[in-house]
C-alpha positions as a Markdown table, in Angstrom:
| # | Residue | x | y | z |
|---|---|---|---|---|
| 1 | Met | 28.8 | 42.8 | -87.1 |
| 2 | Pro | 29.9 | 39.7 | -85.3 |
| 3 | Val | 29.4 | 36.4 | -87.0 |
| 4 | Gln | 26.4 | 34.4 | -85.7 |
| 5 | Ser | 25.9 | 30.8 | -86.6 |
| 6 | Trp | 22.9 | 28.7 | -85.4 |
| 7 | Arg | 20.8 | 25.7 | -86.2 |
| 8 | Val | 17.0 | 25.7 | -86.0 |
| 9 | Pro | 14.7 | 22.6 | -85.7 |
| 10 | Glu | 12.4 | 23.6 | -88.6 |
| 11 | Leu | 12.7 | 22.1 | -92.0 |
| 12 | Gly | 14.4 | 19.0 | -90.8 |
| 13 | Gly | 17.2 | 21.1 | -89.1 |
| 14 | Leu | 18.6 | 24.1 | -90.9 |
| 15 | Asp | 22.0 | 25.8 | -90.3 |
| 16 | Leu | 22.1 | 29.6 | -90.7 |
| 17 | Leu | 24.8 | 32.2 | -90.6 |
| 18 | His | 24.8 | 36.0 | -90.5 |
| 19 | Gly | 27.8 | 38.3 | -90.0 |
| 20 | Ser | 30.7 | 40.2 | -91.4 |
| 21 | Phe | 34.2 | 39.1 | -92.6 |
| 22 | Thr | 37.2 | 41.2 | -93.4 |
| 23 | Thr | 40.5 | 39.3 | -93.2 |
| 24 | His | 39.1 | 35.7 | -93.1 |
| 25 | Ala | 39.6 | 33.6 | -96.1 |
| 26 | Phe | 37.7 | 30.3 | -96.5 |
| 27 | Ala | 40.0 | 27.4 | -97.5 |
| 28 | Arg | 38.9 | 25.0 | -100.2 |
| 29 | His | 36.0 | 23.1 | -98.8 |
| 30 | Thr | 32.6 | 21.5 | -99.5 |
| 31 | His | 29.2 | 21.1 | -97.9 |
| 32 | Asp | 26.9 | 18.2 | -97.9 |
| 33 | Thr | 24.0 | 20.6 | -98.4 |
| 34 | Tyr | 23.4 | 23.6 | -100.7 |
| 35 | Ser | 25.0 | 26.8 | -99.5 |
| 36 | Ile | 23.0 | 29.9 | -100.4 |
| 37 | Gly | 24.6 | 33.3 | -99.6 |
| 38 | Leu | 22.8 | 36.7 | -99.6 |
| 39 | Leu | 25.3 | 39.5 | -99.9 |
| 40 | Gly | 24.3 | 42.6 | -98.0 |
| 41 | Gln | 27.4 | 44.8 | -98.0 |
| 42 | Gly | 30.9 | 44.8 | -99.5 |
| 43 | Ala | 32.0 | 42.2 | -102.0 |
| 44 | Met | 33.1 | 38.6 | -101.7 |
| 45 | Thr | 35.2 | 36.7 | -104.2 |
| 46 | Phe | 35.2 | 32.9 | -104.4 |
| 47 | Asp | 36.4 | 30.1 | -106.7 |
| 48 | Cys | 33.8 | 27.6 | -107.8 |
| 49 | Gln | 33.2 | 25.4 | -110.9 |
| 50 | Gly | 36.6 | 26.2 | -112.3 |
| 51 | Ala | 36.1 | 30.0 | -112.3 |
| 52 | Thr | 36.4 | 33.0 | -110.0 |
| 53 | His | 33.2 | 34.8 | -109.1 |
| 54 | Thr | 32.5 | 38.0 | -107.2 |
| 55 | Leu | 29.3 | 38.5 | -105.2 |
| 56 | Arg | 28.1 | 42.1 | -104.7 |
| 57 | Pro | 25.2 | 43.6 | -102.7 |
| 58 | Gly | 21.8 | 42.2 | -103.7 |
| 59 | Gln | 23.2 | 39.1 | -105.3 |
| 60 | Ile | 22.7 | 35.5 | -104.4 |
| 61 | Gly | 25.6 | 33.1 | -104.4 |
| 62 | Leu | 24.8 | 29.4 | -104.7 |
| 63 | Ile | 27.0 | 26.4 | -104.1 |
| 64 | His | 25.7 | 22.9 | -104.8 |
| 65 | Pro | 26.3 | 19.9 | -102.5 |
| 66 | Asp | 29.9 | 18.5 | -102.6 |
| 67 | Glu | 31.1 | 21.4 | -104.8 |
| 68 | Val | 34.6 | 22.6 | -103.9 |
| 69 | His | 34.8 | 26.3 | -103.3 |
| 70 | Thr | 36.7 | 29.1 | -101.5 |
| 71 | Gly | 35.8 | 32.6 | -100.3 |
| 72 | His | 37.5 | 35.8 | -99.3 |
| 73 | Ala | 37.0 | 39.6 | -99.3 |
| 74 | Glu | 37.5 | 41.4 | -102.6 |
| 75 | Thr | 38.7 | 44.6 | -100.8 |
| 76 | Thr | 39.8 | 45.6 | -97.3 |
| 77 | Asp | 36.3 | 46.6 | -96.5 |
| 78 | Gly | 35.2 | 42.9 | -96.3 |
| 79 | Trp | 31.7 | 41.8 | -96.7 |
| 80 | Thr | 28.5 | 41.1 | -94.7 |
| 81 | Tyr | 26.1 | 38.4 | -95.7 |
| 82 | Arg | 23.4 | 36.0 | -94.7 |
| 83 | Asn | 23.9 | 32.3 | -95.5 |
| 84 | Phe | 21.9 | 29.2 | -95.0 |
| 85 | Tyr | 22.4 | 25.5 | -95.9 |
| 86 | Pro | 19.3 | 23.6 | -97.1 |
| 87 | Asp | 19.7 | 19.9 | -97.8 |
| 88 | Ala | 18.9 | 18.5 | -101.2 |
| 89 | Pro | 15.6 | 16.8 | -100.1 |
| 90 | Leu | 14.3 | 20.2 | -99.0 |
| 91 | Leu | 14.7 | 21.6 | -102.5 |
| 92 | Gln | 13.5 | 18.4 | -104.1 |
| 93 | Gly | 10.4 | 18.5 | -102.0 |
| 94 | Ala | 8.9 | 21.4 | -103.9 |
| 95 | Phe | 8.5 | 19.1 | -106.9 |
| 96 | Thr | 8.1 | 15.6 | -105.4 |
| 97 | Asp | 4.9 | 14.2 | -104.0 |
| 98 | Pro | 4.9 | 12.1 | -100.8 |
| 99 | Gly | 6.1 | 8.6 | -101.5 |
| 100 | Glu | 7.8 | 9.5 | -104.8 |
| 101 | Asp | 11.5 | 9.0 | -105.5 |
| 102 | Pro | 13.2 | 12.4 | -105.4 |
| 103 | Asp | 14.0 | 14.0 | -108.7 |
| 104 | Ala | 17.6 | 14.9 | -109.7 |
| 105 | Leu | 19.2 | 17.8 | -107.9 |
| 106 | Pro | 18.2 | 21.1 | -109.4 |
| 107 | Gln | 21.2 | 22.7 | -111.1 |
| 108 | Leu | 21.4 | 26.4 | -110.5 |
| 109 | Pro | 23.8 | 29.3 | -111.5 |
| 110 | Val | 26.6 | 30.2 | -109.1 |
| 111 | Val | 25.6 | 33.9 | -109.0 |
| 112 | Ile | 22.0 | 35.0 | -109.4 |
| 113 | Asn | 20.7 | 38.5 | -109.9 |
| 114 | Asp | 17.1 | 38.6 | -108.9 |
| 115 | Pro | 16.0 | 41.5 | -106.6 |
| 116 | Ala | 12.6 | 40.1 | -105.8 |
| 117 | Leu | 14.0 | 36.6 | -105.0 |
| 118 | Phe | 16.8 | 38.2 | -103.0 |
| 119 | Gln | 14.4 | 40.0 | -100.8 |
| 120 | Ala | 12.2 | 36.9 | -100.3 |
| 121 | Leu | 15.2 | 34.9 | -99.2 |
| 122 | Val | 16.4 | 37.7 | -96.8 |
| 123 | Thr | 12.9 | 37.9 | -95.3 |
| 124 | Ala | 12.8 | 34.2 | -94.8 |
| 125 | His | 16.3 | 34.2 | -93.3 |
| 126 | Arg | 15.4 | 37.1 | -91.0 |
| 127 | Ala | 12.4 | 35.2 | -89.7 |
| 128 | Phe | 14.8 | 32.7 | -88.1 |
| 129 | Glu | 16.5 | 35.6 | -86.2 |
| 130 | Glu | 13.2 | 37.1 | -85.0 |
| 131 | Arg | 10.6 | 35.5 | -82.8 |
| 132 | Ala | 8.4 | 34.4 | -85.7 |
| 133 | Ser | 6.3 | 31.3 | -85.5 |
| 134 | Ser | 7.5 | 28.0 | -86.8 |
| 135 | Leu | 4.7 | 28.1 | -89.4 |
| 136 | Ala | 5.9 | 31.5 | -90.6 |
| 137 | Arg | 9.5 | 30.4 | -90.8 |
| 138 | Glu | 8.8 | 27.3 | -92.7 |
| 139 | Ser | 6.3 | 28.9 | -95.1 |
| 140 | Leu | 8.5 | 31.8 | -96.0 |
| 141 | Met | 11.5 | 29.6 | -96.6 |
| 142 | Arg | 9.6 | 27.0 | -98.6 |
| 143 | Ala | 8.0 | 29.7 | -100.8 |
| 144 | Ala | 11.3 | 31.4 | -101.5 |
| 145 | Leu | 13.1 | 28.1 | -102.3 |
| 146 | Thr | 10.3 | 27.2 | -104.7 |
| 147 | His | 10.8 | 30.5 | -106.5 |
| 148 | Leu | 14.5 | 30.0 | -106.6 |
| 149 | Val | 14.3 | 26.7 | -108.4 |
| 150 | Arg | 11.4 | 27.7 | -110.7 |
| 151 | Arg | 13.1 | 30.9 | -111.8 |
| 152 | His | 16.7 | 29.8 | -112.1 |
| 153 | Ala | 17.2 | 26.1 | -112.5 |
| 154 | Phe | 18.8 | 25.3 | -115.8 |
| 155 | Gln | 16.1 | 22.6 | -116.4 |
| 156 | Pro | 13.2 | 23.6 | -114.0 |
| 157 | Pro | 11.4 | 20.5 | -112.8 |
| 158 | Ala | 7.6 | 20.5 | -113.3 |
| 159 | Leu | 5.8 | 22.1 | -110.4 |
| 160 | Arg | 3.4 | 19.6 | -108.9 |
| 161 | Thr | -0.2 | 20.7 | -109.4 |
| 162 | Ala | -1.8 | 22.0 | -106.3 |
| 163 | Leu | -4.9 | 19.8 | -106.6 |
| 164 | His | -8.2 | 21.0 | -105.1 |
| 165 | Glu | -8.4 | 19.3 | -101.8 |
| 166 | Pro | -11.3 | 21.0 | -100.0 |
| 167 | Gly | -11.5 | 18.4 | -97.2 |
| 168 | Ala | -7.8 | 18.6 | -96.4 |
| 169 | Leu | -7.7 | 22.4 | -96.6 |
| 170 | Arg | -10.8 | 22.7 | -94.3 |
| 171 | Leu | -9.0 | 20.4 | -91.8 |
| 172 | Val | -6.0 | 22.7 | -91.9 |
| 173 | Arg | -8.1 | 25.8 | -91.4 |
| 174 | Ala | -10.0 | 24.2 | -88.6 |
| 175 | Gln | -6.8 | 23.3 | -86.8 |
| 176 | Leu | -5.4 | 26.9 | -87.2 |
| 177 | Glu | -8.7 | 28.2 | -85.8 |
| 178 | Asp | -9.0 | 25.7 | -82.9 |
| 179 | Glu | -5.3 | 25.7 | -81.9 |
| 180 | Phe | -4.5 | 29.3 | -82.6 |
| 181 | Ala | -2.1 | 29.7 | -79.7 |
| 182 | Arg | 0.0 | 26.6 | -80.4 |
| 183 | Asn | 3.2 | 26.8 | -82.4 |
| 184 | Val | 2.0 | 24.4 | -85.1 |
| 185 | Thr | 4.4 | 23.7 | -88.0 |
| 186 | Leu | 3.8 | 23.4 | -91.7 |
| 187 | Asp | 5.2 | 19.9 | -91.7 |
| 188 | Glu | 2.7 | 19.0 | -89.0 |
| 189 | Leu | -0.2 | 20.4 | -91.0 |
| 190 | Ala | 1.0 | 18.6 | -94.1 |
| 191 | Ala | 1.3 | 15.3 | -92.3 |
| 192 | Thr | -2.2 | 15.7 | -91.0 |
| 193 | Thr | -3.6 | 16.0 | -94.5 |
| 194 | Gly | -1.2 | 13.8 | -96.4 |
| 195 | Leu | -0.2 | 16.7 | -98.7 |
| 196 | Asn | 3.2 | 17.8 | -99.6 |
| 197 | Pro | 4.1 | 20.9 | -97.5 |
| 198 | Phe | 4.9 | 22.9 | -100.7 |
| 199 | Thr | 1.6 | 21.8 | -102.3 |
| 200 | Leu | -0.3 | 22.6 | -99.1 |
| 201 | Leu | 1.2 | 26.0 | -99.0 |
| 202 | Arg | 0.1 | 26.9 | -102.6 |
| 203 | Ala | -3.3 | 25.3 | -102.3 |
| 204 | Phe | -4.2 | 27.0 | -99.0 |
| 205 | Arg | -3.2 | 30.4 | -100.4 |
| 206 | Arg | -5.2 | 29.8 | -103.6 |
| 207 | Thr | -8.3 | 28.8 | -101.6 |
| 208 | Tyr | -8.2 | 31.2 | -98.7 |
| 209 | Gly | -6.2 | 34.2 | -100.1 |
| 210 | Leu | -3.5 | 33.9 | -97.5 |
| 211 | Pro | -0.7 | 31.4 | -96.8 |
| 212 | Pro | -1.2 | 29.3 | -93.6 |
| 213 | His | 1.1 | 31.5 | -91.4 |
| 214 | Ala | -0.6 | 34.7 | -92.4 |
| 215 | Tyr | -4.0 | 33.1 | -91.8 |
| 216 | Gln | -2.8 | 32.0 | -88.3 |
| 217 | Leu | -1.7 | 35.5 | -87.6 |
| 218 | Gln | -5.1 | 36.9 | -88.4 |
| 219 | Val | -6.8 | 34.4 | -86.2 |
| 220 | Arg | -4.4 | 35.3 | -83.3 |
| 221 | Leu | -5.1 | 39.0 | -83.8 |
| 222 | Arg | -8.9 | 38.4 | -83.6 |
| 223 | His | -8.4 | 36.5 | -80.4 |
| 224 | Ala | -6.1 | 39.2 | -79.0 |
| 225 | Lys | -8.8 | 41.8 | -79.5 |
| 226 | Arg | -11.2 | 39.5 | -77.7 |
| 227 | Phe | -8.9 | 39.1 | -74.7 |
| 228 | Leu | -8.3 | 42.8 | -74.5 |
| 229 | Arg | -12.0 | 43.5 | -74.6 |
| 230 | Gly | -12.3 | 41.0 | -71.7 |
| 231 | Gly | -9.9 | 43.0 | -69.6 |
| 232 | Glu | -6.7 | 41.0 | -70.0 |
| 233 | Thr | -3.4 | 42.9 | -69.8 |
| 234 | Val | -1.4 | 43.3 | -73.0 |
| 235 | Val | 1.3 | 41.0 | -71.6 |
| 236 | Asp | -1.2 | 38.2 | -70.8 |
| 237 | Thr | -3.0 | 38.8 | -74.1 |
| 238 | Ala | 0.2 | 38.2 | -76.0 |
| 239 | Leu | 0.7 | 34.9 | -74.4 |
| 240 | Leu | -2.9 | 33.8 | -74.5 |
| 241 | Ala | -3.1 | 34.6 | -78.2 |
| 242 | Gly | 0.1 | 32.7 | -79.2 |
| 243 | Phe | 2.5 | 35.6 | -79.7 |
| 244 | Ala | 6.1 | 35.4 | -78.6 |
| 245 | Asp | 5.9 | 38.4 | -76.3 |
| 246 | Gln | 4.3 | 41.8 | -75.9 |
| 247 | Ser | 6.4 | 43.5 | -78.6 |
| 248 | His | 5.6 | 40.7 | -81.1 |
| 249 | Leu | 1.9 | 41.3 | -80.5 |
| 250 | Gly | 2.3 | 45.1 | -80.6 |
| 251 | Arg | 4.1 | 45.1 | -83.9 |
| 252 | His | 1.5 | 43.1 | -85.7 |
| 253 | Phe | -1.5 | 44.6 | -83.9 |
| 254 | Arg | -0.5 | 48.2 | -84.9 |
| 255 | Arg | 0.4 | 47.2 | -88.5 |
| 256 | Thr | -3.1 | 45.6 | -88.9 |
| 257 | Phe | -5.4 | 47.8 | -86.9 |
| 258 | Gly | -3.5 | 51.1 | -86.8 |
| 259 | Val | -3.4 | 51.3 | -83.0 |
| 260 | Thr | -1.4 | 49.6 | -80.3 |
| 261 | Pro | -2.9 | 46.9 | -78.1 |
| 262 | Gln | -2.8 | 49.3 | -75.1 |
| 263 | Gln | -4.6 | 52.1 | -77.1 |
| 264 | Tyr | -7.3 | 49.6 | -78.2 |
| 265 | Arg | -7.7 | 48.3 | -74.6 |
| 266 | Arg | -8.0 | 51.9 | -73.3 |
| 267 | Gly | -10.6 | 52.7 | -75.9 |
| 268 | Val | -12.7 | 49.7 | -75.0 |
| 269 | Lys | -12.6 | 50.7 | -71.3 |
| 270 | Asn | -13.6 | 54.2 | -72.1 |
| 271 | Val | -16.6 | 53.0 | -74.1 |
| 272 | Leu | -17.7 | 50.6 | -71.3 |
| 273 | Ser | -17.4 | 53.3 | -68.6 |
| 274 | Ser | -19.2 | 56.0 | -70.6 |
């Protein structure tokens, strides 16, 4: 597949890459961020930390900031992977409360074998390709990065306790209920409450059983049903309820309720006319 490289505004600005390479060889270079690669197909060989490593499907390759490394295909088949470049403060934020000095950089292995983490990172990366909400994108990526550091750092920093903050969490829930159609971000919700975004993510899930983005989705789906019952078209319902488009609504609607929005709308009309 062709190489795609793009930057998103979420998480302070995050660069992402997805594509295939065959003959290209990366010269010795560095990044001022972490580089996290998710190998999907083929095999990639690279030099880093004085050794040669090979990344195979399902493995995670991790380069620290300012670390010199290379990269090339192991065979003529090349490789396909996803890559993203989180800055150090983003990883440090999982273990640092607002106003605190950041901890030392988490030191991680160059190659990581962890199927569950690999899938979580792929899911988070894919959310930036699809028309997911900013809240979903931020939440999925922050959760995956927390797991990365907690599971694989050589000296895992202490995870900040998600203190019981009933007032702050009720405020977040109320905002998600009242502004269900707006593309609110996790950073915005955290700023409103004064909580660290990572801490908010864990505390909200512990209290309400769902992370904020999943809670937002359920609220939007409830309103979508209300709009459909009121006679709105599926296209208008998607926009009114905060979905990116009709297909975005349809995918989540059917997954949750077992029918498409159009089937639901038709059923409501049949009941009303009988």
